[in-house]
C-alpha positions in Angstrom: -10.7 17.0 3.6 -7.2 17.1 4.9 -6.6 15.4 8.3 -3.8 16.5 10.6 -2.7 13.5 12.7 -0.1 15.3 14.9 -2.3 17.1 17.4 -2.2 17.6 21.2 -4.5 14.6 21.8 -2.1 12.3 20.1 1.0 13.8 21.7 -0.5 13.5 25.2 -1.9 10.0 24.4 1.6 8.8 23.4 3.1 10.2 26.6 0.4 8.6 28.8 0.8 5.2 27.0 4.6 5.3 27.5 4.1 6.2 31.2 1.6 3.3 31.5 3.9 0.8 29.8 6.9 1.8 31.9 4.7 1.5 35.0 3.6 -1.9 34.0 7.1 -3.1 33.3 8.3 -1.8 36.7 5.3 -3.5 38.4 3.8 -0.3 39.6 6.9 1.2 41.2 7.4 3.9 38.5 3.9 5.4 38.5 2.3 6.3 41.8 0.1 8.9 43.4 1.9 10.6 46.3 -0.2 10.8 49.5 -2.4 7.8 48.6 -2.2 4.2 49.4 -0.3 2.3 46.6 -2.3 -0.4 44.9 0.2 -1.2 42.2 -2.3 -0.7 39.4 -2.0 3.1 38.9 -0.2 2.4 35.6 -3.4 1.0 34.3 -5.1 4.4 34.6 -2.4 6.0 32.6 -2.5 3.3 29.9 -6.3 3.5 29.5 -6.3 7.3 29.5 -3.5 7.3 26.8 -5.4 4.9 24.6 -8.6 7.0 24.9 -6.6 10.1 24.0 -5.2 8.4 20.9 -8.7 7.3 19.9 -10.0 10.8 20.4 -7.2 12.3 18.5 -7.6 10.0 15.6 -11.2 10.8 15.0 -11.7 13.5 12.4 -13.4 16.7 13.4 -17.1 17.1 12.3 -17.6 18.9 9.0 -20.2 21.6 9.1 -21.8 22.2 5.8 -23.2 25.7 5.2 -25.9 26.1 2.5 -25.5 28.8 -0.1 -28.7 30.4 1.0 -27.3 31.2 4.4 -24.1 32.6 2.9 -26.2 35.1 0.8 -27.9 36.7 3.8 
């Protein structure tokens, strides 16, 4: 089984982690949601979402085994 690490989940995960870290370093002034009250912890949502995307992207896809009997039909 060959695993391809560079996929869209990992790419988006890296972007979200970078945005979350920059937001944390700027104390919540870099990442904000326009039109909502600012709590200063919006960066944490980006950081958690990025980590979850990286975990999801690192999991290998499920392997579906087909039996030879089904292939003959």
